[in-house]
C-alpha positions as CSV (number, residue, x, y, z in Angstrom):
1,X,177.1,113.9,12.3
2,X,175.7,114.0,8.7
3,X,177.0,111.6,6.0
4,X,177.1,114.7,3.2
5,X,180.8,114.0,2.8
6,X,179.7,110.8,0.9
7,X,178.1,112.0,-2.1
8,X,178.5,108.1,-3.7
9,X,176.9,106.3,-0.4
10,X,174.3,104.6,-2.6
11,X,175.2,105.5,-6.4
12,X,175.3,102.8,-9.3
13,X,178.0,100.7,-8.0
14,X,177.4,97.4,-5.6
15,X,177.3,98.3,-2.2
16,X,180.5,97.6,-0.2
17,X,180.2,94.7,2.6
18,X,179.4,96.3,5.7
19,X,182.7,96.7,8.2
20,X,183.2,94.1,10.2
21,X,183.7,96.3,13.2
22,X,179.9,97.5,12.9
23,X,177.0,96.1,15.3
24,X,175.4,92.7,13.5
25,X,172.4,95.2,13.0
26,X,174.0,97.5,11.4
27,X,175.7,95.0,9.0
28,X,172.6,93.5,8.4
29,X,170.3,96.3,7.2
30,X,168.1,95.7,4.1
31,X,170.0,96.6,0.9
32,X,166.6,96.8,-1.2
33,X,163.1,97.4,-0.8
34,X,162.3,93.2,-1.3
35,X,164.5,92.5,1.6
36,X,162.7,94.2,4.2
37,X,160.7,91.6,6.6
38,X,157.6,92.6,8.2
39,X,155.5,95.6,8.1
40,X,153.4,93.9,4.6
41,X,150.5,96.4,5.2
42,X,152.7,99.0,4.0
43,X,155.1,97.0,1.8
44,X,152.8,94.2,0.0
45,X,152.5,94.6,-3.8
46,X,150.1,97.6,-4.8
47,X,150.7,99.8,-1.3
48,X,151.3,103.0,-2.0
49,X,154.9,103.5,-0.6
50,X,156.5,100.2,-3.1
51,X,154.5,102.6,-5.9
52,X,156.0,106.2,-4.9
53,X,159.6,104.3,-4.6
54,X,159.4,102.8,-7.6
55,X,158.5,105.4,-9.9
56,X,160.7,108.1,-7.6
57,X,158.0,110.7,-7.4
58,X,157.5,110.8,-3.3
59,X,158.2,113.8,-1.6
60,X,158.7,114.0,1.9
61,X,157.9,111.0,4.3
62,X,157.8,110.3,8.0
63,X,158.2,106.5,9.6
64,X,156.2,106.6,12.9
65,X,156.9,103.2,14.9
66,X,158.7,101.6,17.6
67,X,162.6,101.4,18.0
68,X,163.8,98.4,15.9
69,X,160.6,98.2,13.6
70,X,162.9,99.3,10.3
71,X,162.5,103.3,10.0
72,X,166.3,103.9,9.7
73,X,166.6,100.5,7.0
74,X,163.3,101.8,4.8
75,X,164.8,105.4,4.5
76,X,168.5,103.9,3.2
77,X,166.7,101.0,0.9
78,X,164.9,104.0,-0.5
79,X,167.9,106.1,-1.2
80,X,169.7,102.9,-2.8
81,X,166.9,101.5,-5.2
82,X,166.3,105.5,-6.4
83,X,169.9,106.7,-6.7
84,X,169.5,109.3,-4.2
85,X,172.3,111.1,-2.4
86,X,171.6,110.4,1.5
87,X,172.3,112.4,4.4
88,X,171.7,110.9,7.4
89,X,171.3,113.2,10.6
90,X,170.1,112.9,14.1
91,X,168.2,115.6,15.6
92,X,169.8,114.6,19.3
93,X,173.1,115.7,17.8
94,X,172.3,118.6,15.2
95,X,172.0,121.9,15.9
96,X,170.7,125.1,13.0
97,X,173.9,125.7,12.0
98,X,174.6,122.2,10.8
99,X,171.3,121.6,9.2
100,X,171.9,124.7,7.3
101,X,175.4,123.6,6.0
102,X,173.4,120.1,4.8
103,X,170.9,122.4,3.2
104,X,173.2,124.9,1.5
105,X,175.3,121.5,0.1
106,X,171.9,120.2,-0.8
107,X,171.3,123.4,-2.9
108,X,174.3,123.0,-4.3
109,X,173.7,119.9,-5.6
110,X,170.1,119.9,-7.2
111,X,171.1,117.1,-9.5
112,X,172.0,114.4,-6.9
113,X,167.9,114.3,-5.6
114,X,169.6,114.6,-2.1
115,X,167.2,112.3,0.4
116,X,168.1,113.9,3.7
117,X,167.0,111.5,6.8
118,X,166.3,112.6,10.6
119,X,166.2,110.2,12.9
120,X,164.4,111.3,16.2
121,X,162.6,113.9,14.6
122,X,160.8,114.7,17.7
123,X,164.0,116.0,19.0
124,X,163.9,119.0,16.5
125,X,162.0,122.1,17.9
126,X,159.7,124.2,16.0
127,X,162.2,126.4,14.6
128,X,164.2,123.6,13.4
129,X,161.5,121.9,11.9
130,X,160.2,125.6,10.3
131,X,163.8,125.7,9.0
132,X,163.2,122.5,6.4
133,X,160.4,123.5,4.6
134,X,161.6,126.1,1.9
135,X,164.2,123.6,1.1
136,X,161.1,120.8,1.7
137,X,158.7,123.1,-0.6
138,X,161.5,123.7,-3.5
139,X,162.6,120.1,-3.8
140,X,166.3,120.6,-3.2
141,X,166.1,118.3,-0.6
142,X,163.1,115.2,0.2
143,X,162.7,114.5,4.0
144,X,162.6,111.0,5.7
145,X,162.0,111.8,8.9
146,X,162.4,108.9,11.6
147,X,160.3,108.9,15.0
148,X,159.2,106.5,17.6
149,X,156.8,109.7,18.9
150,X,152.9,110.3,17.8
151,X,154.0,112.6,15.1
152,X,150.7,114.3,15.4
153,X,152.1,115.7,18.7
154,X,155.6,116.2,17.5
155,X,156.2,117.6,14.2
156,X,154.9,120.8,13.3
157,X,151.6,120.9,11.3
158,X,153.2,122.6,8.2
159,X,155.9,120.1,8.0
160,X,153.3,117.2,8.9
161,X,151.1,118.4,6.3
162,X,153.8,118.4,2.9
163,X,154.7,114.4,4.4
164,X,153.5,111.1,3.6
165,X,152.8,109.6,7.2
166,X,153.5,105.7,7.8
167,X,153.0,104.0,10.8
168,X,155.2,101.0,11.1
169,X,154.2,97.8,14.0
170,X,156.4,95.9,16.1
171,X,157.7,92.5,13.8
172,X,156.0,89.6,14.3
173,X,158.6,87.0,16.0
174,X,158.1,84.7,12.8
175,X,160.0,87.9,10.7
176,X,162.4,88.9,13.3
177,X,163.4,84.9,13.7
178,X,163.3,84.8,9.6
179,X,166.6,87.8,9.4
180,X,168.0,85.8,12.9
181,X,168.1,82.5,11.0
182,X,169.6,84.5,7.9
183,X,172.3,86.7,9.9
184,X,173.6,83.0,10.9
185,X,174.0,82.2,7.7
186,X,175.0,84.7,6.0
187,X,178.9,84.9,5.8
188,X,179.5,88.3,4.0
189,X,177.7,90.1,6.2
190,X,176.4,88.1,9.3
191,X,177.7,85.8,11.2
192,X,177.6,82.8,8.7
193,X,181.5,82.2,9.2
194,X,181.5,81.4,12.9
195,X,179.4,77.9,11.7
196,X,176.7,78.8,14.6
197,X,173.4,76.9,14.4
198,X,170.0,77.1,15.8
199,X,166.7,75.3,16.3
200,X,163.8,77.2,14.9
201,X,162.4,77.5,18.5
202,X,165.4,79.2,19.8
203,X,165.4,82.2,17.3
204,X,161.5,82.3,18.3
205,X,162.1,82.4,21.6
206,X,165.0,85.3,21.3
207,X,162.3,86.9,18.9
208,X,159.8,87.1,21.1
209,X,162.1,88.2,24.4
210,X,162.7,91.4,22.1
211,X,159.1,92.3,21.6
212,X,159.2,93.3,18.0
213,X,162.2,95.1,18.2
214,X,164.8,93.3,15.5
215,X,167.9,95.9,15.8
216,X,167.8,94.3,19.8
217,X,167.3,90.7,18.5
218,X,170.0,90.8,16.1
219,X,172.6,92.5,18.6
220,X,171.8,90.0,21.3
221,X,172.0,87.5,18.7
222,X,175.9,88.3,18.2
223,X,176.5,88.9,22.3
224,X,175.5,85.0,22.5
225,X,177.3,83.9,19.6
226,X,180.6,85.6,20.4
227,X,180.1,84.1,24.0
228,X,180.4,80.7,22.1
229,X,183.0,78.5,20.8
230,X,183.2,78.7,16.9
231,X,180.7,76.1,15.5
232,X,178.8,75.7,18.8
233,X,175.1,75.9,18.6
234,X,173.1,78.5,20.2
235,X,170.4,76.6,22.7
236,X,168.0,77.7,25.3
237,X,170.4,77.7,27.8
238,X,172.2,80.6,26.0
239,X,168.9,82.2,26.0
240,X,168.1,82.4,29.6
241,X,171.1,85.1,31.3
242,X,169.1,87.4,28.5
243,X,165.6,86.4,29.5
244,X,166.8,87.1,32.9
245,X,168.1,91.0,32.1
246,X,165.1,91.3,29.5
247,X,164.2,94.7,29.3
248,X,160.3,95.7,29.2
249,X,160.0,98.6,26.5
250,X,158.6,101.4,27.8
251,X,159.8,105.3,28.3
252,X,158.5,107.6,30.5
253,X,156.6,110.7,29.0
254,X,156.6,108.5,25.7
255,X,153.9,106.7,23.6
256,X,154.7,104.0,25.3
257,X,153.7,105.4,28.8
258,X,150.7,106.5,27.5
259,X,149.6,103.8,25.7
260,X,149.9,101.5,28.6
261,X,148.3,103.4,31.1
262,X,145.3,103.9,28.6
263,X,145.1,100.4,28.3
264,X,145.5,99.7,32.0
265,X,142.6,102.1,32.7
266,X,140.4,101.1,30.0
267,X,140.5,97.3,31.0
268,X,139.8,98.4,34.9
269,X,136.7,100.0,33.2
270,X,135.8,97.4,31.4
271,X,135.9,94.8,34.4
272,X,138.5,92.6,33.0
273,X,140.8,91.5,36.1
274,X,143.3,90.1,33.8
275,X,144.2,92.0,31.6
276,X,144.5,94.9,34.2
277,X,147.1,92.8,36.4
278,X,149.0,92.8,33.2
279,X,149.0,96.4,32.1
280,X,149.9,96.8,36.0
281,X,152.8,94.4,35.8
282,X,154.2,95.9,32.6
283,X,154.0,99.4,33.8
284,X,156.0,98.2,37.1
285,X,158.2,96.4,35.0
286,X,159.2,99.3,33.1
287,X,160.1,101.6,36.2
288,X,156.5,103.5,36.2
289,X,156.1,105.7,39.5
290,X,154.0,103.8,41.7
291,X,152.1,107.4,43.0
292,X,151.6,107.8,39.0
293,X,149.5,104.3,38.6
294,X,147.7,105.1,42.1
295,X,146.6,108.6,41.2
296,X,144.9,107.3,37.9
297,X,143.2,104.6,40.3
298,X,142.0,107.4,42.4
299,X,140.4,109.1,39.5
300,X,138.8,105.8,38.1
301,X,137.3,105.3,41.6
302,X,135.2,108.1,40.9
303,X,134.4,108.2,37.0
304,X,134.1,104.8,36.5
305,X,133.1,103.0,39.8
306,X,131.2,106.1,41.7
307,X,128.4,104.8,43.9
308,X,127.7,101.7,42.6
309,X,130.8,100.9,44.9
310,X,131.4,103.9,47.2
311,X,134.3,102.0,49.0
312,X,136.3,102.1,46.3
313,X,137.6,105.6,46.8
314,X,138.3,105.6,50.0
315,X,140.4,102.3,49.6
316,X,141.9,103.8,46.4
317,X,143.2,106.8,48.5
318,X,144.6,105.0,51.4
319,X,146.5,102.9,48.5
320,X,147.7,106.1,47.5
321,X,149.0,107.1,50.6
322,X,150.2,103.4,51.1
323,X,152.6,103.9,48.2
324,X,153.9,107.3,49.6
325,X,155.3,105.5,53.2
326,X,155.9,101.9,52.0
327,X,157.5,102.3,48.4
328,X,158.4,99.6,46.3
329,X,158.9,96.8,45.6
330,X,156.0,96.5,48.5
331,X,153.7,98.9,47.2
332,X,153.5,96.7,44.3
333,X,151.2,94.3,46.5
334,X,148.9,97.9,47.2
335,X,148.5,98.6,43.8
336,X,147.3,94.9,42.7
337,X,145.0,94.8,45.6
338,X,143.3,98.5,44.4
339,X,143.9,97.5,40.9
340,X,141.9,94.4,41.3
341,X,139.3,95.8,43.9
342,X,138.9,98.6,41.0
343,X,138.5,96.1,38.2
344,X,135.9,93.5,39.9
345,X,133.9,96.8,41.2
346,X,130.4,97.3,39.9
347,X,130.2,100.6,37.4
348,X,128.8,103.4,37.1
349,X,130.1,106.7,35.7
350,X,126.5,108.5,36.9
351,X,128.6,110.9,38.4
352,X,130.6,111.8,35.6
353,X,127.1,112.3,33.4
354,X,125.6,114.4,36.2
355,X,129.0,116.7,36.8
356,X,128.6,117.4,32.8
357,X,125.0,117.7,32.7
358,X,125.5,120.8,35.2
359,X,127.9,122.2,33.6
360,X,126.1,122.1,30.4
361,X,123.4,123.6,32.0
362,X,125.8,127.0,33.5
363,X,126.8,126.8,29.9
364,X,123.5,127.1,28.0
365,X,121.3,128.0,30.4
366,X,120.6,131.6,32.1
367,X,122.4,131.4,35.6
368,X,119.7,130.6,38.3
369,X,120.2,132.5,41.4
370,X,119.6,131.2,45.3
371,X,116.2,131.1,46.1
372,X,115.8,133.4,48.7
373,X,114.8,130.7,51.6
374,X,118.5,129.4,51.3
375,X,120.0,132.7,51.2
376,X,122.6,133.3,54.2
377,X,120.4,135.4,57.1
378,X,123.5,136.5,58.8
379,X,123.2,140.3,59.3
380,X,120.7,143.0,59.7
381,X,120.8,143.8,55.9
382,X,120.3,140.2,54.7
383,X,117.2,139.5,56.8
384,X,116.0,142.8,55.9
385,X,116.4,141.3,52.2
386,X,113.9,138.4,53.4
387,X,117.3,135.9,53.4
388,X,116.0,132.4,54.9
389,X,112.9,133.4,55.3
390,X,110.6,129.9,54.3
391,X,113.4,127.7,54.8
392,X,112.1,124.0,56.0
393,X,114.9,122.6,58.5
394,X,114.8,119.1,56.7
395,X,115.6,117.3,60.2
396,X,112.3,117.9,60.9
397,X,110.6,115.5,58.6
398,X,110.3,112.3,57.9
399,X,113.7,111.0,56.2
400,X,114.6,114.4,56.0
401,X,112.5,115.5,53.0
402,X,110.5,118.7,53.5
403,X,109.4,119.3,50.2
404,X,111.5,122.2,49.4
405,X,113.0,123.4,46.3
406,X,116.4,124.0,46.2
407,X,116.8,125.5,42.5
408,X,114.1,127.8,41.0
409,X,113.8,126.0,38.4
410,X,114.2,122.0,38.8
411,X,116.7,120.3,36.4
412,X,117.4,117.0,36.3
413,X,120.9,116.1,36.3
414,X,121.8,113.5,38.1
415,X,120.2,109.7,36.8
416,X,121.0,106.7,39.1
417,X,122.4,103.4,37.7
418,X,121.2,100.4,38.7
419,X,124.8,98.7,39.7
420,X,125.4,97.6,42.7
421,X,124.8,99.9,45.8
422,X,123.6,102.4,43.4
423,X,120.7,100.2,42.3
424,X,119.2,101.4,46.3
425,X,119.9,104.7,45.9
426,X,117.5,105.2,42.7
427,X,114.5,103.1,45.4
428,X,115.4,105.8,47.6
429,X,115.1,108.7,45.4
430,X,112.0,107.6,44.0
431,X,110.8,107.1,47.6
432,X,111.5,110.6,48.5
433,X,110.3,112.0,45.0
434,X,106.8,110.8,46.2
435,X,107.5,112.5,49.6
436,X,108.1,115.8,48.3
437,X,105.2,115.7,46.0
438,X,103.4,115.6,48.6
439,X,104.8,118.1,51.3
440,X,105.8,120.6,48.8
441,X,105.3,124.2,50.5
442,X,102.0,126.6,49.1
443,X,103.0,128.9,46.2
């Protein structure tokens, strides 16, 4: 639900202490931009965002990045520093009617300088996003949107064009560890009253396990701390259970899915078996469908290995079939086998280039008719028209080269590469060109 019933949430008075019932991550939210850790590319002195906030002259902002990187914290800190009325809604739970109510309340109170924070903005459909435009244009609300998805794909162009876009990155382990230390010692908002200690290497290890997600790290620290007697240190032993239950950040059909498969494909194409295996393992740990990975390997076999190793395609097709009838977890071995084969195979994109050249020729040049000698001669009408006349049967000639032309106007579409098996193809084609030159039929 929106917090529009709390107009003085970030007023002149100092904020009240966070309720003890809130999760540690909520209690430890930064109260100003100065308390935000990490995101130096956005917050270092002289950067655009701090300047806009200091002058209180910003319009709509969209924060884009992985979970737990500070999107909500930045929005709340900006509202505090600009003494703005802060209304927060979640796009998953809010509908058009609720959004209309929030916007109407903002229009009734223009002096309150309402900041409308929409979490998971990408969940709003086009109609809901369009509903925001008039009030954003008139300045009744200043929108701050937060999304884990690429705004270029999920935010309507009119709204995107009216917003400043800021990309947040996963926090470095050192930055996460700094906040974990602060949470252990903060008596007012953190766990300081419980008097837990922890060595720096333990906090850093916890930060690493959380993949740059500060919210997850703080909540993990709270769970670990409440599982210990007051005053007991947090040690590596307490991290073991958390490490065993670690979940890789990998959301199907979202940015992490597409980014990871992209890294996998490019690692295979770049002949880096170590990187390819790493991204394969990440996808499998994240619950990716093994058949999806196998399909990408089938495409790689033709697009990037091609004739340099003609065994690549049947091997990965067999791997795809194996994933179908073996299933996980054993199919992981099949995918590892196929991935290493593709990554270590010689590479050629000649099939991709040749197909592209053929499509270009069809698009840009006159479409060539089928030569009479190559046309089907079935039926009396075809024979009377001369179809098939002058055709040279290739098997009657040495190396199957008859000297026949198979296009009315020759087009050089396929250029073999010199990698792997294709080097032999290049030699063979050169020899065949010489044979053909001496056997061309008289014109």
